N, C-alpha and C positions, 0 to 999 in steps of 0.2 A: 374220128379221132379216140382212140382207147381212153377208158377212164386212167386217172392217176392212181398208182399203188398206195394202199393205207400203210403208212408209216405206224407199225404198233408200238410206240414207246411210252414212257411213262406219263407223258401228256396227254395222248389218246387214250390210256387205260383211266387216267383221273376222269378225262371228260365223258368217256363211254364206259361205263363200268359194266353195264349189261353184255356188252360186245366181247369185254374181257372175260366175263364168267362163262359166257357161252363156247370160247375158244381158249379157255385156260388149259386144259388136257393138253391140246396141242403144242400151245407154244412151251407148256413146260417140257414136253418132250423133244423140243426142237431146239432147247439150249445147249449150246456146246462148250463155251468157254466161260470159266466163272472168273472174276475180277483177279485172282492169283494165278490163273492160266491153267488150271486144273480143266481137263477135257471132260465133257459128260455125252456119252452116246445115247441116243434116243432109241429106248427101248420099244416093246410091242405093248407095254402096258400104257393105259391113257390116264392112269390116276398119277398122283406125285410118287415120285420114287421117295422111300422110306427104308432105312437100313437099321440095323441094331448091332449093337457092341456088348461083347460078352467081358472086356477086360475091366479089371477092378480099376476104379478111379483112384487118384492120388491127390492128397490135400494141398499139395503146395502149388500145384497148376491151377490157375483160374478156369481152366478149360475143361478140368477134370468134371466127368459127368456121373450121374448116380445112376445106375443101370434101373433101379425102381422108379425114377421120376419118369425115364423115356420107355418104359416098358407098356406094351399093349396087351391087352386082352384076346385081340384077334389072333387066330393062328396063323403061322408062317405062309400056308400054303392058301389062304384063304383068298378068293378074288377080290379085287380092286374094284370100287366102282367105276363105271367107266366115266361119268361126268359128274362134279359137286353139283348140288341142287341149287337151283336160281335164288339168291338173295336179294333181299330189298336195297335200296340205294344206301339207306343209312346204317345198314348192317356191317360191321368191319369184318374183313374177309380174314379168316386163319391164317397165322404166319406161315404154317405147314403148307399151305396152297400156293404161296406166292413163290414165283420163279427165284432161282439164285441170285441173279442180277440185282432182283428188286430188293432183295432180303440185305444185300449187300447196303443197297441205297438208304434203307430203312434202318439199317445198322448204325449207318454214317450219321442219320437224324437225330437217332436216339441218342449217341452218344454225344453228340453236340448239345441236346437238350439236355443232357445230366441225368437222364434216366438209365440208372445203372441197371434194374432189374430188368427192364425191357432189353437193353443190350445183351445181358448176360443169355435171356432166351432166347434172342436171335443165334446167338453163338452156339448154344448148344444144338439149333436146328441144323445149323451149318457141319457144324462136326459130326454130330450124332447120324441126321438123316441124309445129309447131303456129302457125306466122307469128305467133307474139306479139311484140310491140314491148319493149325493155326497159323495165320500170316499176321503180315504188317496192317492191315486193314482191321484185323480183330482187336490188335493190341492196341491199336490207336484209338477205336473206339471207346475201349476201356479205360483208355489213359484219359481220353475227352470227356467220360463219364464222371470222372474224380472231380470235376470243376463244380459238382454238387456240393453245397455245403454241409449236406447231412451224410452224404455215403464217403465222400472222398478224405484222406489225409495224406499230409506229405510222405508219410511212412507207408502207405499202398502204393504211393507213385515210384518210390524208390524200389518197393518189391517187384512191382511187375516189370521196371526197367532190368533188373537183376535176372529176371525169369527170361525176358527176351534175349539178353546176352548168353544165357546160358544153353537157350534153345537156337541161338544162331541167327535170330531176326533181328536185321538191322532197323534203326530206328531212322526214318527219313524225316525229311525238313516239315512235314505236316504233322507228324507223331510229337518233333519236339516244341512246336508251336503249341500244340494240345497240352504238352506236359507244363509249360509256361502260363498257359491260361488257367491251368488248375494250381499252380503255385501262386497266382494272383489270388487265390482262394483259401488256400492253406500255405502262408508264406513258408521257405526253407531258403534261407540265404545260401547255403551251400550247394544245395542241388540246382537251384537256379544258376550258380556261376558253373557248375559243371555242364550243365545243357547248353549254355552260352558258349563255351569253351570246346564243347562237342561240335556245335554248329560252324565254328571257326575253322576248326580243324577239318572239315568236310566241306567246306567254303558254301555252306546253305546261307541264303540269303534270308536275313531277318525282315518279315513284312511288314508293314504300316501297323496291322493288328497285332503282330508279335512284339514289336516296340510298347505298344501300350499295355500289354499285359506285363511287361518287365516293370514299367514305372507303377502299375498298380501293385505289383507285388514288393516294390522298394516301400511303398507307401505302408502296406500290411506289416512290414518289418521295422516300422517306425523310423525309417532311414530318410528322413524328409530331406535333408540337404542333398543328397544322392538323386534323389527322385526329382527334385527342381531343377538340379543340374543337367538330367537326362531328359526334363521335359524342354528346357531350353534347347537344348542339343536337337530335339526334335522340331521343335519351330524353326531353328536357323537353318537345318536342312531340310525343310519344308515337308516334313513327315507329317501324316494326317493325324491328328489329334483327336481321338474319339470324344462326343458328348459327354459320355458317362464317365470318362477319365478326368474332364475338366470339373466336374462336378464332385465326384469322389475326392479329387484333391482339396479342393476348397472345403469340403465337409469335413474331411479328417484334420486339417489344419485348425479348422474351428474349434473340432472335438479338443484337441489337444493344445489350445491355447496360443497357437501360432497365428494372430490375427492380421499380424503385418502381412505374413507370408501369403495367406489366404487372399489378400487385396492385391498382392504382388500377381499372384496367378490370374486373379481376375482383368487386372490390366494386361497381361500377355494376351490371354483370351480375346478381349477387346480388340488389340492391336491385331488380332489375326483374323476374328469374326466381323467387327467393326464394332461401333458402340451400341447397336440393337441387338446385343447377348441376350439370348433368352433363356433364363432361369427359372426354377420353380418358385412359386410364392414362398414356399417353406425356407427355400434358400436366401432368398431377397432378404426375408425378415430376420433369418438368424445373422446374416452379413450386416444389418441394421443395428440389430441390438450390441452385436460385438463392436460396433463402431461406436455408437454410443457409451458402451461401458468404457472403453480403451481411449476416449476422446480424440478420436479420428475425424477431425471437422470435414476434411474435403471429401472423405469416403462417403460420412454420413450426409453430407449434404447433396451428392451425385445420387445415393439411392433414395433419399424422399423427394427429390425434383423430377426424377424419372420413374419411380415406382408409386410413390405415396400420393403426390400431388394428383397424377392422372386417374388415380382411382384404382390401379391394379392391385395392390395391396393395402389391408387395414392392419397397421401395428398396434399389438396390444399397450394398454394404459404404461406399462412398465418401461417398454420401449421409447414410448411417447417422453417420458420424464426424463429418461437418459438423454435422448435428443434435445430436450430441452434446457436439460444442464450444460450440456456440451455447447449449445447456442449461446447461453449466458456467457460462457467462460470466454467465448470467443468473439462476443458482441455482434452476433448475426441476428439482427433484428427480424428479418424476413423470415428465417427457420422459426425464430422462435414465435414469432406471432403466428404462422401456419400450424404450428403444434397446438398452440391455444385454439386454432379453430377446429383442429381434428376432434380435440378433447371437447371443446364446447357441443360438437355434432353428436357426441355420445352422453352428453348431460352431465358431465363430470362436474362434481360440486367443488369448485376452486377454493383451496385454504390459503393460508398465509405462505404455504412451501411455494405453491405454485408462483403467487406475485412476487415472491422474494427473488426467486430466478429471470422472472422477467424484468424487475428491476435492476438488477445485476446486469442483464444482457443490454439494456438502454445506458447504462453508465458506463459499460465497456466500451461501446460507442461513441461515448461522449455526449450523450442527449438528455442532459440533466431535466429539461421541461418534461421529456417524456417519461421520465422515471417518477418526477413528483407527481405527474398526472395517475400514473398507476398507483401511488401511496393515496391520492384522494379515492380513486375507485375502491379502494381496500376499505377506506373509513366509509364510503356510503353503501359498500356491500355490509357493513355491520361486522367485519372481520376486526380484531383487537390487535392493535398495533403496538410493539413494544421496541426496546433497543434492540432486541435480539433478530427481530424481522427486519430492522432498517440497518443492520450492520454493514450492508453492500453500500449503503448511503455514506456512513460515516467513513468509511473506508476511502471512498472516492473524493470525499470533501478534505479529508486529512493530508492528500497528497499536495496539495497548493494552497498558499496562504490565503490568497485571494478566494477561495471558494467556498469558505463558510459565508461569508457575508454575501457572496453571490447568491447562495441558495437561499438565504434568510430574506434577500431583497425579492427573490421569485414567489416565496412563500407569502410574501406581504400583498405581492399583486394579484395572488390568487384569491387571499383573503377579501382584498378588495373588490373582487369580481363574485363575491358572494358564496366561495367555496368554505367548506369547514377543514381547518387545518388541524391535524393532531398535534399534541404537546412533543409525541415522540420525534416528528420531524423537526422541531426546533431544537429539541435535546441533543439530535445528531450535527447539528450547526454548533452548539455549544461545546458539544464532547471534541469535535475537529478542532476549535480554536484553542481549548484547553492543550489538547495533543501539540498542538504547533506553538505552546507557550504564549499566548496572546490571551492572558486572562482579563486584561482591561476591554478587550472586544467582546469575550464573552460576558462580562459583566453589561456592556452596551445591550448585546442581544436580550439579557434577561430583563433588563430595564424595561424594554417596548415587548416583552414576551406576551402579555396579556392582550395586546391590541392586534396580535397575530392569530392565538390560541385562546379561544374563550373558554377553554377548559382550566387555564393558568397553569403554573408550575405544579410540579407533582416532586414526590420524593427524588425520582432519578434526576430531575433538575438539580437540586440543592445538592445532592452527592456528586454531580459533575463538578458544581463550584467548590464544593470542599476538595475534591483532588486538585483543582486549581490552586486552591489556597496553600494546600500541603505543599504542593511544587514550588510555589513563590515565596512560601515562608511567611505568608500573610495571616497572623493569627487574630490580628485584630477586625480584618476582613470576615474570617469564617465566624468569629463572634457576633458580627451584626447580621449574617446571613442565617445563625441558628436564631438570633431575636426574630428575624423575619420569617423564618420558617413557623415558628410559634404563633406569630400574628396573622398568618395564613391559613392558619390550623392544617399543617401538613404533617401527618405523623412521621417520625423517624424510624428507620429500621437497622439492623445490624450494621448494613455499609456507612451510614450516617454517623454513628456512634464510633465503628471503626476509625472513619477518618478525622473525626473530630478529636480522637485520642492521639492519632499520628500529628495532627495540626500543632497541638499543645506538647507533646515531644519535643518536636522540631523546633519549636521556639523555648525549648528548655524550660518548660514550665510543667514538672513532674505532679504537684498538686492537683492541677486542673485536668490533667490526665488521669489521674486516678480518681478524681471526682466523676469524670464522663465514665470512667470503667466501672465505677460503683453503680452509677444509674443505669448502665448498658445491662448490668448483670441483674438489676432489680426488674429490667423488663424482659429479662428471659433471655437475653440475646449472649452470645460468646464472640469475641475478637476472633480475626482471622489469626492463623497460626504466627505468621511474622510479627503481627501487631503484637500477639501475645508475648513472644519471645522478647521482642523490643522493650515491652512496658517491663518485665521482669530484669532484664540486664539495667536498664535505665533506674531502677529502683535500687539495683544493689550497687551501682555507682554512688549513688546518693547516701548508700546506707539506710534506706528506709524500711523499718520493718514491716510496711504493708506488703511487701513482695514475697512474704510467706504464704500469705492469703492468695496474691496473685498465683505463686506455684501450684497450690492447692486446686483452685480451679484448672490451672492448665493441666495437671494430671489426671483429672476427673473429666476433662474434654476429650479423652481417648487419644491421647498422643503416645508414640511410641515411648515403651520403657526405657529405652537407652538414652532418650533427649529428656526425660523427666528426671532419671538419674544423676545425668549430668547437670542439670541445674539444682537440684539438690545437694550434691555436692559443691557446687558453688555457693550456694547461700551458706551452707554449713561452715564453709571456710572463710567466708566473709565474716560472718558473726563470731566465730570462735577466734578470728584474730582481732576482732573488735572488743572482745571479752578479756581477752590477754593483755591487749593493749591498755585497755582501762586499767587492769589490775596493776599493770607494771608501773603504769603512772600514779597510781596512789603509793605504791610502794616507794617510788623514787622520790614521792613529795614526803614521804614519813621519814626517809632517811636523811634527806635534805635541810630539814628543818632543824635539828639540832646543831649542825655545822653552820648553818646562817646565823643561829644564836651566839654559839660560840666565838663564830667571827666577830660579830657584833659586840659582844662582851669583851673580847679582846680589843677590838676598836677602842670600844667607850674606855676601856681600861688604859690602853696606850695613850688615849688623849689626856685622861685623868692625870696619867704620869709626866706628859707632857706640860700640863697645866702645873702641875706642882713642881717641875723644874724651874719653870719660868717664874714662880713665885719666888722660888730660892735666890 
C-alpha cells in the first residue's frame, strides 16, 4: 500500500518547520494562484522572486512605496542563492521568504491583531516584490488594523474607504465588519450608520460579532439608551452577546452613574447565562460599592451573599460601611451583622458611628431589646454615648405613645440584671415623652431615673424637661426643676438658660426672663437667635428700657446687619413715640389746669350768686 501523500499546508509547516525550510524554494516556485487570482509562473530561479519598481510613490495612497525603503545593494543580474540557510526552530522566517498565500494569511492575522506596522510591511512586500495589485484583502487588513487604539482614528478609516472607492475596490462583508470593529474603538456615529446602510443595500448579513461591535460603538458614543435597546434586541433574537460586551456595558454605565441600568444589564445577563455569571472581582466590587451608595438593597444583598460570604471577594472598608448604612436603613439584620463580622476580621476599631448604624438596623426591624443590648455593648466598650449617638432610638420611641415607657421598663429589667445603664438611654425616653406631649410621664421617669442609671441626671436631662415645661406652660414646674438642678449640682449650659428664658416669656414674666438673661450673659453664654429676638420684642411691647442693652448684645453676636438695623429702628420709633407722648401729656396737663380752675371759679361764683339770690 503506497504511503499517503504529504499535505504541505500551514499546519504542516507549523509542526514541521525544518521540512518547510528544506523545501521552501520549490514551494515558492510552485505557487500559481494568489488570493486575488493573480497567476505566478514558476521560474527557473530557486530563490524567492523579487522585483523592483522605479515609479515614484504618491502620498495619498497607503500602498505608496519608497524606492529607497525597498532598494537593495545587490546588482540585478547577481545570482540568487539556491536555498536559504537552515535556521533554528526559534528563529523567525523573514517575510520575504514566505510564499504569497502565507503572506496573505499573515496579513489577515496581523490586521486582526491591530499590528499596523507589520500589516503595512507585508503589503509592501506583496506589492513591490510579488507584483500584487492593491485588492480588497489588503484594504481589509488595513481597516482591521485601525482597531488599534493607538494607530487608528475615525478619520483614517474614512480616508481608506474613500481611496477604495476611487480605486474601484468594493468593500465586502468582512471589510464592513472590520470597519465596525474599528469604530467600536474610535466612535463615529455617522460613519457607523453609513456602513450599516451600505450593508443593507448589498444584502450583507451582520454576524453576531458585528452586532457586538455596533453595541460597543454606541456605548462609546454615550448613546446608552440606544445601546441598551440594541442589546435587548440581540437577546430577544438570540444573538450571541460576547462576555467582553457584557462587561464593557456594565463598566461604562457604572462610570457614568447609570447604576440602575448597570444592574438591569446584569439581570439580563443572568437571564441568558444563568445565576452563576462569572464577572471579574473588580467588577463585582464596583457593583457592590455602587449599590451601597445608591441604597439598592436587593442588589447589594445579592452580591454580598453570592460573592462576599463565600469569600470570593474582599470589599474595602468604605464599601462595607456603605453596605452597613444600607442594611441599617432597611432593617436587614443578617446583612448588618455579617458586615460587622467582616470588619471584625480585619481588626477594625469600632466607633460610635458603626454602632449607631447597627442600632438603627435593629430598630428598623422592630427589635428594641437587641438595640438596647448594642447600647450596653457600647457602654462596656468605653465608647461615650451621647444624645446624638442615640438619635435613632429617640426617633423610634417618638413614633408611638407606648414606646417610651416600654423602653424604660426594659432598661429597668436590664439594670436589675446587673447591667450599667447610660443616662443618655433614659434621656431618649424622656425626650420621646416630651415630644409626644406627655410631660407627666416624663416627670415620672425622671423621679426614678437614679434607680436605673447610677450616674443620675445630667444637664441634657434637665434641658429636656425645661423644653417640656415651655411647651406645657408650666413655669412653676420649671422653677422647681431649676432648684432641683442646683441641689444635685448639675451645671447649666447655654440651652438651659435659653429654655428658662423661654419659659418665663411664655408665662408673661419679663422680669424673670431678663434676670435669667443677665445671669446667662454673666456666665458667658448667648441665647439662640430666635430667643434673643423674642426677648427684644417682648421688652419693646412692655416699654422696658433694658431692651437697649439686649439689642446691643444682639448686634455684637454677629447677626446680619439688616436684622440689627430693623430692631434698632423699632427701638428708636418706640422710645420716640413714648417721649412724644409724655411731652404731649405734660402740655395738655398745663393747658387744661387753668380751664378747670376757671370753670371751678365760675362754678363757685354761680353758687355764690344763687345763694345770694336765695337770701334776697
